[in-house]
PAMARLO-101676 format. One record per residue: residue in one letter; residue number from 0; x, y, z of N, C-alpha, C, O in turn. Coordinates in steps of 0.1 Angstrom, whole numbers, m for minus. Last residue first. Layout:
BEGIN
@residu->A; num->NUM; n_X->X; n_Y->Y; n_Z->Z; ca_X->X; ca_Y->Y; ca_Z->Z; c_X->X; c_Y->Y; c_Z->Z; o_X->X; o_Y->Y; o_Z->Z
...
REM end
This chain:
BEGIN
@residu->X; num->130; n_X->1357; n_Y->1033; n_Z->754; ca_X->1364; ca_Y->1045; ca_Z->758; c_X->1375; c_Y->1049; c_Z->749; o_X->1381; o_Y->1059; o_Z->751
@residu->X; num->129; n_X->1325; n_Y->1021; n_Z->742; ca_X->1340; ca_Y->1020; ca_Z->743; c_X->1346; c_Y->1034; c_Z->746; o_X->1341; o_Y->1044; o_Z->743
@residu->X; num->128; n_X->1297; n_Y->1020; n_Z->764; ca_X->1304; ca_Y->1026; ca_Z->752; c_X->1319; c_Y->1024; c_Z->753; o_X->1324; o_Y->1025; o_Z->764
@residu->X; num->127; n_X->1284; n_Y->1013; n_Z->786; ca_X->1285; ca_Y->1003; ca_Z->776; c_X->1292; c_Y->1008; c_Z->764; o_X->1294; o_Y->1001; o_Z->754
@residu->X; num->126; n_X->1282; n_Y->1035; n_Z->802; ca_X->1290; ca_Y->1025; ca_Z->807; c_X->1293; c_Y->1014; c_Z->796; o_X->1304; o_Y->1008; o_Z->796
@residu->X; num->125; n_X->1282; n_Y->1067; n_Z->786; ca_X->1275; ca_Y->1054; ca_Z->788; c_X->1285; c_Y->1043; c_Z->792; o_X->1296; o_Y->1043; o_Z->786
@residu->X; num->124; n_X->1288; n_Y->1099; n_Z->801; ca_X->1292; ca_Y->1088; ca_Z->793; c_X->1284; c_Y->1075; c_Z->796; o_X->1280; o_Y->1073; o_Z->808
@residu->X; num->123; n_X->1260; n_Y->1123; n_Z->802; ca_X->1271; ca_Y->1115; ca_Z->809; c_X->1275; c_Y->1104; c_Z->800; o_X->1267; o_Y->1099; o_Z->792
@residu->X; num->122; n_X->1239; n_Y->1134; n_Z->791; ca_X->1250; ca_Y->1143; ca_Z->793; c_X->1262; c_Y->1136; c_Z->800; o_X->1271; o_Y->1142; o_Z->803
@residu->X; num->121; n_X->1218; n_Y->1115; n_Z->790; ca_X->1225; ca_Y->1118; ca_Z->777; c_X->1237; c_Y->1127; c_Z->779; o_X->1245; o_Y->1129; o_Z->770
@residu->X; num->120; n_X->1211; n_Y->1091; n_Z->810; ca_X->1216; ca_Y->1105; ca_Z->811; c_X->1224; c_Y->1108; c_Z->799; o_X->1235; o_Y->1103; o_Z->797
@residu->X; num->119; n_X->1182; n_Y->1071; n_Z->801; ca_X->1197; ca_Y->1073; ca_Z->803; c_X->1200; c_Y->1088; c_Z->804; o_X->1192; o_Y->1096; o_Z->799
@residu->X; num->118; n_X->1153; n_Y->1067; n_Z->821; ca_X->1159; ca_Y->1072; ca_Z->809; c_X->1174; c_Y->1074; c_Z->811; o_X->1178; o_Y->1079; o_Z->822
@residu->X; num->117; n_X->1156; n_Y->1039; n_Z->844; ca_X->1150; ca_Y->1052; ca_Z->840; c_X->1157; c_Y->1056; c_Z->827; o_X->1166; o_Y->1049; o_Z->822
@residu->X; num->116; n_X->1151; n_Y->1008; n_Z->861; ca_X->1157; ca_Y->1016; ca_Z->850; c_X->1149; c_Y->1028; c_Z->847; o_X->1137; o_Y->1028; o_Z->846
@residu->X; num->115; n_X->1158; n_Y->981; n_Z->881; ca_X->1151; ca_Y->994; ca_Z->881; c_X->1159; c_Y->1003; c_Z->870; o_X->1171; o_Y->1005; o_Z->871
@residu->X; num->114; n_X->1156; n_Y->949; n_Z->881; ca_X->1164; ca_Y->959; ca_Z->874; c_X->1155; c_Y->972; c_Z->873; o_X->1147; o_Y->973; o_Z->864
@residu->X; num->113; n_X->1159; n_Y->926; n_Z->906; ca_X->1150; ca_Y->937; ca_Z->901; c_X->1158; c_Y->947; c_Z->894; o_X->1167; o_Y->954; o_Z->901
@residu->X; num->112; n_X->1164; n_Y->893; n_Z->908; ca_X->1171; ca_Y->905; ca_Z->905; c_X->1161; c_Y->915; c_Z->899; o_X->1154; o_Y->912; o_Z->889
@residu->X; num->111; n_X->1159; n_Y->870; n_Z->935; ca_X->1154; ca_Y->876; ca_Z->922; c_X->1161; c_Y->889; c_Z->920; o_X->1163; o_Y->897; o_Z->930
@residu->X; num->110; n_X->1166; n_Y->860; n_Z->960; ca_X->1176; ca_Y->860; ca_Z->949; c_X->1171; c_Y->865; c_Z->936; o_X->1179; o_Y->864; o_Z->926
@residu->X; num->109; n_X->1148; n_Y->864; n_Z->979; ca_X->1148; ca_Y->851; ca_Z->973; c_X->1158; c_Y->850; c_Z->962; o_X->1158; o_Y->840; o_Z->954
@residu->X; num->108; n_X->1149; n_Y->891; n_Z->987; ca_X->1153; ca_Y->881; ca_Z->997; c_X->1154; c_Y->866; c_Z->991; o_X->1160; o_Y->858; o_Z->997
@residu->X; num->107; n_X->1163; n_Y->907; n_Z->957; ca_X->1152; ca_Y->905; ca_Z->967; c_X->1156; c_Y->894; c_Z->977; o_X->1166; o_Y->887; o_Z->974
@residu->X; num->106; n_X->1187; n_Y->930; n_Z->946; ca_X->1184; ca_Y->915; ca_Z->949; c_X->1173; c_Y->914; c_Z->960; o_X->1175; o_Y->920; o_Z->971
@residu->X; num->105; n_X->1188; n_Y->954; n_Z->920; ca_X->1186; ca_Y->951; ca_Z->934; c_X->1182; c_Y->936; c_Z->936; o_X->1175; o_Y->930; o_Z->927
@residu->X; num->104; n_X->1204; n_Y->975; n_Z->899; ca_X->1200; ca_Y->961; ca_Z->901; c_X->1200; c_Y->958; c_Z->916; o_X->1210; o_Y->960; o_Z->923
@residu->X; num->103; n_X->1197; n_Y->1004; n_Z->879; ca_X->1202; ca_Y->998; ca_Z->892; c_X->1197; c_Y->984; c_Z->894; o_X->1185; o_Y->982; o_Z->891
@residu->X; num->102; n_X->1204; n_Y->1025; n_Z->851; ca_X->1199; ca_Y->1012; ca_Z->857; c_X->1205; c_Y->1009; c_Z->870; o_X->1217; o_Y->1012; o_Z->872
@residu->X; num->101; n_X->1194; n_Y->1043; n_Z->826; ca_X->1201; ca_Y->1045; ca_Z->838; c_X->1196; c_Y->1035; c_Z->848; o_X->1185; o_Y->1036; o_Z->852
@residu->X; num->100; n_X->1194; n_Y->1026; n_Z->794; ca_X->1187; ca_Y->1031; ca_Z->806; c_X->1198; c_Y->1035; c_Z->817; o_X->1209; o_Y->1030; o_Z->816
@residu->X; num->99; n_X->1208; n_Y->1022; n_Z->770; ca_X->1194; ca_Y->1019; ca_Z->770; c_X->1186; c_Y->1024; c_Z->783; o_X->1174; o_Y->1026; o_Z->782
@residu->X; num->98; n_X->1234; n_Y->1030; n_Z->776; ca_X->1227; ca_Y->1036; ca_Z->764; c_X->1212; c_Y->1033; c_Z->764; o_X->1205; o_Y->1041; o_Z->758
@residu->X; num->97; n_X->1237; n_Y->1034; n_Z->811; ca_X->1239; ca_Y->1027; ca_Z->799; c_X->1232; c_Y->1034; c_Z->788; o_X->1224; o_Y->1043; o_Z->790
@residu->X; num->96; n_X->1249; n_Y->1043; n_Z->842; ca_X->1243; ca_Y->1049; ca_Z->830; c_X->1247; c_Y->1041; c_Z->818; o_X->1259; o_Y->1040; o_Z->814
@residu->X; num->95; n_X->1239; n_Y->1029; n_Z->872; ca_X->1249; ca_Y->1030; ca_Z->862; c_X->1242; c_Y->1034; c_Z->849; o_X->1231; o_Y->1030; o_Z->845
@residu->X; num->94; n_X->1234; n_Y->1025; n_Z->906; ca_X->1230; ca_Y->1032; ca_Z->894; c_X->1241; c_Y->1034; c_Z->884; o_X->1252; o_Y->1040; o_Z->887
@residu->X; num->93; n_X->1250; n_Y->993; n_Z->914; ca_X->1246; ca_Y->1007; ca_Z->917; c_X->1241; c_Y->1014; c_Z->905; o_X->1243; o_Y->1009; o_Z->894
@residu->X; num->92; n_X->1240; n_Y->961; n_Z->914; ca_X->1246; ca_Y->971; ca_Z->905; c_X->1241; c_Y->984; c_Z->909; o_X->1229; o_Y->987; o_Z->909
@residu->X; num->91; n_X->1230; n_Y->948; n_Z->936; ca_X->1239; ca_Y->940; ca_Z->927; c_X->1246; c_Y->950; c_Z->918; o_X->1258; o_Y->947; o_Z->914
@residu->X; num->90; n_X->1224; n_Y->955; n_Z->969; ca_X->1225; ca_Y->962; ca_Z->956; c_X->1235; c_Y->954; c_Z->947; o_X->1247; o_Y->952; o_Z->951
@residu->X; num->89; n_X->1203; n_Y->946; n_Z->994; ca_X->1215; ca_Y->941; ca_Z->986; c_X->1214; c_Y->947; c_Z->972; o_X->1205; o_Y->944; o_Z->964
@residu->X; num->88; n_X->1193; n_Y->969; n_Z->1018; ca_X->1190; ca_Y->962; ca_Z->1006; c_X->1202; c_Y->958; c_Z->999; o_X->1211; o_Y->966; o_Z->998
@residu->X; num->87; n_X->1194; n_Y->985; n_Z->1041; ca_X->1202; ca_Y->973; ca_Z->1041; c_X->1199; c_Y->964; c_Z->1029; o_X->1201; o_Y->952; o_Z->1029
@residu->X; num->86; n_X->1184; n_Y->1010; n_Z->1041; ca_X->1175; ca_Y->1000; ca_Z->1046; c_X->1182; c_Y->986; c_Z->1045; o_X->1175; o_Y->976; o_Z->1049
@residu->X; num->85; n_X->1204; n_Y->1025; n_Z->1029; ca_X->1201; ca_Y->1028; ca_Z->1043; c_X->1192; c_Y->1017; c_Z->1049; o_X->1193; o_Y->1015; o_Z->1062
@residu->X; num->84; n_X->1200; n_Y->1015; n_Z->1003; ca_X->1213; ca_Y->1012; ca_Z->1010; c_X->1210; c_Y->1014; c_Z->1025; o_X->1215; o_Y->1006; o_Z->1033
@residu->X; num->83; n_X->1176; n_Y->1027; n_Z->996; ca_X->1177; ca_Y->1013; ca_Z->997; c_X->1189; c_Y->1008; c_Z->1005; o_X->1189; o_Y->999; o_Z->1013
@residu->X; num->82; n_X->1183; n_Y->1054; n_Z->996; ca_X->1173; ca_Y->1050; ca_Z->1006; c_X->1174; c_Y->1035; c_Z->1007; o_X->1172; o_Y->1029; o_Z->1019
@residu->X; num->81; n_X->1202; n_Y->1054; n_Z->975; ca_X->1206; ca_Y->1058; ca_Z->989; c_X->1196; c_Y->1053; c_Z->999; o_X->1200; o_Y->1048; o_Z->1010
@residu->X; num->80; n_X->1185; n_Y->1048; n_Z->954; ca_X->1196; ca_Y->1039; ca_Z->957; c_X->1201; c_Y->1042; c_Z->972; o_X->1203; o_Y->1032; o_Z->979
@residu->X; num->79; n_X->1169; n_Y->1070; n_Z->953; ca_X->1163; ca_Y->1057; ca_Z->956; c_X->1174; c_Y->1047; c_Z->961; o_X->1172; o_Y->1040; o_Z->970
@residu->X; num->78; n_X->1188; n_Y->1089; n_Z->945; ca_X->1181; ca_Y->1090; ca_Z->958; c_X->1175; c_Y->1077; c_Z->962; o_X->1177; o_Y->1073; o_Z->974
@residu->X; num->77; n_X->1193; n_Y->1078; n_Z->919; ca_X->1204; ca_Y->1079; ca_Z->929; c_X->1198; c_Y->1081; c_Z->943; o_X->1204; o_Y->1075; o_Z->953
@residu->X; num->76; n_X->1168; n_Y->1080; n_Z->906; ca_X->1173; ca_Y->1067; ca_Z->909; c_X->1185; c_Y->1067; c_Z->919; o_X->1187; o_Y->1058; o_Z->927
@residu->X; num->75; n_X->1142; n_Y->1099; n_Z->908; ca_X->1156; ca_Y->1101; ca_Z->911; c_X->1162; c_Y->1087; c_Z->915; o_X->1161; o_Y->1083; o_Z->927
@residu->X; num->74; n_X->1118; n_Y->1086; n_Z->884; ca_X->1122; ca_Y->1093; ca_Z->896; c_X->1137; c_Y->1095; c_Z->897; o_X->1144; o_Y->1092; o_Z->887
@residu->X; num->73; n_X->1105; n_Y->1060; n_Z->872; ca_X->1103; ca_Y->1074; ca_Z->869; c_X->1106; c_Y->1082; c_Z->882; o_X->1097; o_Y->1083; o_Z->891
@residu->X; num->72; n_X->1113; n_Y->1029; n_Z->859; ca_X->1114; ca_Y->1037; ca_Z->870; c_X->1113; c_Y->1052; c_Z->866; o_X->1120; o_Y->1056; o_Z->856
@residu->X; num->71; n_X->1104; n_Y->996; n_Z->851; ca_X->1106; ca_Y->1010; ca_Z->846; c_X->1104; c_Y->1019; c_Z->857; o_X->1095; o_Y->1018; o_Z->865
@residu->X; num->70; n_X->1119; n_Y->968; n_Z->859; ca_X->1109; ca_Y->977; ca_Z->865; c_X->1113; c_Y->991; c_Z->860; o_X->1122; o_Y->997; o_Z->864
@residu->X; num->69; n_X->1124; n_Y->934; n_Z->849; ca_X->1126; ca_Y->949; ca_Z->846; c_X->1115; c_Y->957; c_Z->852; o_X->1103; o_Y->953; o_Z->851
@residu->X; num->68; n_X->1137; n_Y->907; n_Z->867; ca_X->1125; ca_Y->915; ca_Z->864; c_X->1129; c_Y->929; c_Z->861; o_X->1136; o_Y->936; o_Z->869
@residu->X; num->67; n_X->1150; n_Y->874; n_Z->868; ca_X->1153; ca_Y->889; ca_Z->866; c_X->1140; c_Y->895; c_Z->861; o_X->1133; o_Y->890; o_Z->852
@residu->X; num->66; n_X->1151; n_Y->848; n_Z->892; ca_X->1144; ca_Y->854; ca_Z->880; c_X->1148; c_Y->869; c_Z->880; o_X->1150; o_Y->876; o_Z->890
@residu->X; num->65; n_X->1161; n_Y->835; n_Z->914; ca_X->1170; ca_Y->841; ca_Z->905; c_X->1164; c_Y->847; c_Z->892; o_X->1171; o_Y->850; o_Z->883
@residu->X; num->64; n_X->1141; n_Y->806; n_Z->919; ca_X->1149; ca_Y->817; ca_Z->925; c_X->1159; c_Y->822; c_Z->914; o_X->1164; o_Y->815; o_Z->907
@residu->X; num->63; n_X->1115; n_Y->799; n_Z->897; ca_X->1128; ca_Y->796; ca_Z->902; c_X->1134; c_Y->808; c_Z->908; o_X->1133; o_Y->819; o_Z->903
@residu->X; num->62; n_X->1080; n_Y->789; n_Z->896; ca_X->1092; ca_Y->797; ca_Z->893; c_X->1104; c_Y->792; c_Z->899; o_X->1104; o_Y->782; o_Z->906
@residu->X; num->61; n_X->1059; n_Y->777; n_Z->913; ca_X->1057; ca_Y->786; ca_Z->902; c_X->1069; c_Y->795; c_Z->900; o_X->1068; o_Y->807; o_Z->901
@residu->X; num->60; n_X->1066; n_Y->776; n_Z->949; ca_X->1063; ca_Y->770; ca_Z->936; c_X->1062; c_Y->781; c_Z->926; o_X->1064; o_Y->793; o_Z->928
@residu->X; num->59; n_X->1069; n_Y->786; n_Z->975; ca_X->1074; ca_Y->773; ca_Z->972; c_X->1070; c_Y->767; c_Z->959; o_X->1071; o_Y->755; o_Z->957
@residu->X; num->58; n_X->1045; n_Y->811; n_Z->972; ca_X->1054; ca_Y->804; ca_Z->982; c_X->1056; c_Y->789; c_Z->977; o_X->1047; o_Y->781; o_Z->976
@residu->X; num->57; n_X->1046; n_Y->836; n_Z->949; ca_X->1041; ca_Y->822; ca_Z->952; c_X->1050; c_Y->815; c_Z->961; o_X->1062; o_Y->813; o_Z->957
@residu->X; num->56; n_X->1035; n_Y->867; n_Z->939; ca_X->1045; ca_Y->860; ca_Z->948; c_X->1038; c_Y->847; c_Z->951; o_X->1027; o_Y->846; o_Z->956
@residu->X; num->55; n_X->1033; n_Y->888; n_Z->911; ca_X->1027; ca_Y->877; ca_Z->919; c_X->1038; c_Y->871; c_Z->927; o_X->1049; o_Y->869; o_Z->922
@residu->X; num->54; n_X->1035; n_Y->923; n_Z->907; ca_X->1042; ca_Y->910; ca_Z->907; c_X->1034; c_Y->900; c_Z->915; o_X->1028; o_Y->904; o_Z->925
@residu->X; num->53; n_X->1024; n_Y->951; n_Z->887; ca_X->1025; ca_Y->942; ca_Z->899; c_X->1032; c_Y->930; c_Z->896; o_X->1036; o_Y->926; o_Z->885
@residu->X; num->52; n_X->1012; n_Y->984; n_Z->879; ca_X->1020; ca_Y->972; ca_Z->877; c_X->1021; c_Y->964; c_Z->889; o_X->1018; o_Y->968; o_Z->901
@residu->X; num->51; n_X->1003; n_Y->1010; n_Z->882; ca_X->995; ca_Y->1001; ca_Z->873; c_X->1002; c_Y->988; c_Z->871; o_X->999; o_Y->981; o_Z->861
@residu->X; num->50; n_X->1013; n_Y->1015; n_Z->915; ca_X->1007; ca_Y->1022; ca_Z->903; c_X->999; c_Y->1012; c_Z->895; o_X->990; o_Y->1005; o_Z->900
@residu->X; num->49; n_X->1020; n_Y->983; n_Z->925; ca_X->1024; ca_Y->997; ca_Z->927; c_X->1020; c_Y->1004; c_Z->914; o_X->1024; o_Y->1000; o_Z->903
@residu->X; num->48; n_X->1014; n_Y->952; n_Z->943; ca_X->1012; ca_Y->962; ca_Z->932; c_X->1017; c_Y->976; c_Z->935; o_X->1017; o_Y->980; o_Z->947
@residu->X; num->47; n_X->1016; n_Y->918; n_Z->947; ca_X->1020; ca_Y->931; ca_Z->952; c_X->1020; c_Y->941; c_Z->940; o_X->1025; o_Y->938; o_Z->929
@residu->X; num->46; n_X->996; n_Y->891; n_Z->953; ca_X->1000; ca_Y->900; ca_Z->943; c_X->1004; c_Y->913; c_Z->950; o_X->997; o_Y->918; o_Z->959
@residu->X; num->45; n_X->1000; n_Y->857; n_Z->965; ca_X->995; ca_Y->871; ca_Z->966; c_X->1000; c_Y->879; c_Z->954; o_X->1008; o_Y->874; o_Z->946
@residu->X; num->44; n_X->1000; n_Y->827; n_Z->983; ca_X->1000; ca_Y->833; ca_Z->970; c_X->994; c_Y->847; c_Z->971; o_X->984; o_Y->849; o_Z->978
@residu->X; num->43; n_X->1003; n_Y->818; n_Z->1009; ca_X->1009; ca_Y->810; ca_Z->998; c_X->1009; c_Y->817; c_Z->985; o_X->1018; o_Y->814; o_Z->976
@residu->X; num->42; n_X->991; n_Y->834; n_Z->1028; ca_X->1005; ca_Y->830; ca_Z->1030; c_X->1011; c_Y->822; c_Z->1019; o_X->1023; o_Y->819; o_Z->1020
@residu->X; num->41; n_X->972; n_Y->855; n_Z->1005; ca_X->973; ca_Y->847; ca_Z->1017; c_X->988; c_Y->843; c_Z->1018; o_X->997; o_Y->848; o_Z->1011
@residu->X; num->40; n_X->953; n_Y->883; n_Z->990; ca_X->965; ca_Y->874; ca_Z->992; c_X->965; c_Y->866; c_Z->1005; o_X->958; o_Y->870; o_Z->1015
@residu->X; num->39; n_X->932; n_Y->901; n_Z->988; ca_X->929; ca_Y->886; ca_Z->987; c_X->941; c_Y->877; c_Z->989; o_X->939; o_Y->865; o_Z->990
@residu->X; num->38; n_X->944; n_Y->925; n_Z->988; ca_X->936; ca_Y->922; ca_Z->999; c_X->932; c_Y->907; c_Z->999; o_X->930; o_Y->901; o_Z->1010
@residu->X; num->37; n_X->979; n_Y->927; n_Z->978; ca_X->965; ca_Y->924; ca_Z->975; c_X->957; c_Y->920; c_Z->987; o_X->961; o_Y->912; o_Z->995
@residu->X; num->36; n_X->1001; n_Y->951; n_Z->991; ca_X->997; ca_Y->937; ca_Z->991; c_X->982; c_Y->936; c_Z->987; o_X->974; o_Y->944; o_Z->992
@residu->X; num->35; n_X->1018; n_Y->976; n_Z->974; ca_X->1007; ca_Y->972; ca_Z->982; c_X->1003; c_Y->958; c_Z->980; o_X->1002; o_Y->953; o_Z->969
@residu->X; num->34; n_X->1053; n_Y->987; n_Z->976; ca_X->1042; ca_Y->980; ca_Z->969; c_X->1030; c_Y->978; c_Z->979; o_X->1032; o_Y->979; o_Z->991
@residu->X; num->33; n_X->1076; n_Y->998; n_Z->989; ca_X->1063; ca_Y->1006; ca_Z->988; c_X->1052; c_Y->1000; c_Z->979; o_X->1043; o_Y->1007; o_Z->975
@residu->X; num->32; n_X->1100; n_Y->986; n_Z->995; ca_X->1098; ca_Y->991; ca_Z->981; c_X->1085; c_Y->999; c_Z->979; o_X->1083; o_Y->1006; o_Z->969
@residu->X; num->31; n_X->1096; n_Y->980; n_Z->1023; ca_X->1109; ca_Y->986; ca_Z->1018; c_X->1106; c_Y->993; c_Z->1004; o_X->1110; o_Y->1005; o_Z->1002
@residu->X; num->30; n_X->1071; n_Y->970; n_Z->1027; ca_X->1076; ca_Y->979; ca_Z->1037; c_X->1089; c_Y->986; c_Z->1031; o_X->1091; o_Y->998; o_Z->1034
@residu->X; num->29; n_X->1066; n_Y->954; n_Z->1003; ca_X->1056; ca_Y->963; ca_Z->1009; c_X->1063; c_Y->974; c_Z->1017; o_X->1062; o_Y->986; o_Z->1014
@residu->X; num->28; n_X->1089; n_Y->938; n_Z->997; ca_X->1081; ca_Y->945; ca_Z->987; c_X->1072; c_Y->956; c_Z->992; o_X->1071; o_Y->966; o_Z->985
@residu->X; num->27; n_X->1098; n_Y->930; n_Z->1023; ca_X->1107; ca_Y->936; ca_Z->1013; c_X->1099; c_Y->944; c_Z->1004; o_X->1101; o_Y->956; o_Z->1002
@residu->X; num->26; n_X->1076; n_Y->919; n_Z->1035; ca_X->1083; ca_Y->929; ca_Z->1042; c_X->1092; c_Y->937; c_Z->1032; o_X->1092; o_Y->949; o_Z->1033
@residu->X; num->25; n_X->1070; n_Y->899; n_Z->1017; ca_X->1061; ca_Y->910; ca_Z->1018; c_X->1067; c_Y->922; c_Z->1026; o_X->1065; o_Y->933; o_Z->1022
@residu->X; num->24; n_X->1091; n_Y->882; n_Z->1022; ca_X->1090; ca_Y->888; ca_Z->1009; c_X->1081; c_Y->900; c_Z->1009; o_X->1084; o_Y->910; o_Z->1003
@residu->X; num->23; n_X->1086; n_Y->874; n_Z->1049; ca_X->1099; ca_Y->881; ca_Z->1046; c_X->1098; c_Y->888; c_Z->1032; o_X->1102; o_Y->899; o_Z->1031
@residu->X; num->22; n_X->1061; n_Y->861; n_Z->1044; ca_X->1062; ca_Y->872; ca_Z->1053; c_X->1075; c_Y->880; c_Z->1051; o_X->1074; o_Y->893; o_Z->1050
@residu->X; num->21; n_X->1068; n_Y->840; n_Z->1027; ca_X->1059; ca_Y->850; ca_Z->1022; c_X->1060; c_Y->863; c_Z->1031; o_X->1061; o_Y->874; o_Z->1026
@residu->X; num->20; n_X->1096; n_Y->824; n_Z->1019; ca_X->1090; ca_Y->829; ca_Z->1031; c_X->1081; c_Y->841; c_Z->1027; o_X->1087; o_Y->852; o_Z->1025
@residu->X; num->19; n_X->1104; n_Y->818; n_Z->993; ca_X->1105; ca_Y->808; ca_Z->1004; c_X->1097; c_Y->812; c_Z->1016; o_X->1090; o_Y->803; o_Z->1022
@residu->X; num->18; n_X->1089; n_Y->824; n_Z->961; ca_X->1094; ca_Y->829; ca_Z->974; c_X->1094; c_Y->817; c_Z->984; o_X->1086; o_Y->808; o_Z->984
@residu->X; num->17; n_X->1088; n_Y->830; n_Z->927; ca_X->1090; ca_Y->819; ca_Z->937; c_X->1095; c_Y->826; c_Z->950; o_X->1105; o_Y->834; o_Z->949
@residu->X; num->16; n_X->1068; n_Y->852; n_Z->909; ca_X->1081; ca_Y->849; ca_Z->916; c_X->1079; c_Y->839; c_Z->927; o_X->1070; o_Y->840; o_Z->935
@residu->X; num->15; n_X->1054; n_Y->858; n_Z->879; ca_X->1051; ca_Y->851; ca_Z->892; c_X->1065; c_Y->847; c_Z->898; o_X->1072; o_Y->839; o_Z->891
@residu->X; num->14; n_X->1049; n_Y->889; n_Z->861; ca_X->1057; ca_Y->877; ca_Z->865; c_X->1052; c_Y->871; c_Z->878; o_X->1046; o_Y->878; o_Z->886
@residu->X; num->13; n_X->1023; n_Y->899; n_Z->841; ca_X->1029; ca_Y->900; ca_Z->854; c_X->1036; c_Y->887; c_Z->857; o_X->1031; o_Y->877; o_Z->857
@residu->X; num->12; n_X->1006; n_Y->918; n_Z->818; ca_X->1016; ca_Y->907; ca_Z->819; c_X->1023; c_Y->909; c_Z->832; o_X->1028; o_Y->920; o_Z->835
@residu->X; num->11; n_X->972; n_Y->925; n_Z->808; ca_X->985; ca_Y->928; ca_Z->814; c_X->994; c_Y->916; c_Z->814; o_X->989; o_Y->905; o_Z->811
@residu->X; num->10; n_X->955; n_Y->920; n_Z->786; ca_X->951; ca_Y->929; ca_Z->797; c_X->963; c_Y->934; c_Z->804; o_X->965; o_Y->946; o_Z->807
@residu->X; num->9; n_X->955; n_Y->917; n_Z->752; ca_X->963; ca_Y->914; ca_Z->764; c_X->960; c_Y->925; c_Z->774; o_X->962; o_Y->937; o_Z->772
@residu->X; num->8; n_X->926; n_Y->908; n_Z->735; ca_X->934; ca_Y->918; ca_Z->739; c_X->942; c_Y->914; c_Z->752; o_X->937; o_Y->908; o_Z->761
@residu->X; num->7; n_X->917; n_Y->886; n_Z->707; ca_X->918; ca_Y->890; ca_Z->721; c_X->927; c_Y->901; c_Z->724; o_X->936; o_Y->904; o_Z->715
@residu->X; num->6; n_X->918; n_Y->871; n_Z->683; ca_X->907; ca_Y->880; ca_Z->686; c_X->906; c_Y->883; c_Z->701; o_X->896; o_Y->881; o_Z->707
@residu->X; num->5; n_X->946; n_Y->869; n_Z->661; ca_X->939; ca_Y->865; ca_Z->673; c_X->928; c_Y->876; c_Z->675; o_X->928; o_Y->887; o_Z->671
@residu->X; num->4; n_X->958; n_Y->878; n_Z->638; ca_X->958; ca_Y->864; ca_Z->640; c_X->951; c_Y->859; c_Z->652; o_X->949; o_Y->848; o_Z->655
@residu->X; num->3; n_X->961; n_Y->905; n_Z->635; ca_X->949; ca_Y->899; ca_Z->629; c_X->949; c_Y->884; c_Z->631; o_X->940; o_Y->878; o_Z->626
@residu->X; num->2; n_X->971; n_Y->931; n_Z->654; ca_X->973; ca_Y->917; ca_Z->653; c_X->961; c_Y->910; c_Z->647; o_X->950; o_Y->910; o_Z->654
@residu->X; num->1; n_X->978; n_Y->962; n_Z->640; ca_X->968; ca_Y->954; ca_Z->646; c_X->972; c_Y->939; c_Z->644; o_X->976; o_Y->936; o_Z->632
@residu->X; num->0; n_X->999; n_Y->989; n_Z->646; ca_X->997; ca_Y->977; ca_Z->638; c_X->988; c_Y->968; c_Z->646; o_X->990; o_Y->966; o_Z->658
REM end
């Protein structure tokens, strides 16, 4: 379906996350999660990217702590969970099978919640289904 009300294309959509300490946030996103910091970034504003997606990080502005971000995940989420635990990452929700996704929730250093999700496991019960 084509949008006939506008004459432009959306190139991408990327959230801007408020951070208190850019160095601490980059350590989390780059060193722990494997994102790459933009070459043009500085101590006040940058972009961290992985594959074709990214997040902007803004020191002291543009957003509120506690933002929730969905991150579509293609891989072994249980193995990823174990690696994050070993690195001391705060897990808000361990890998849980829902009807919409097999999801894990991780808290970043500024209290933002990253919802990593992959396809649900159709061979296991869904956490959101009545028992």
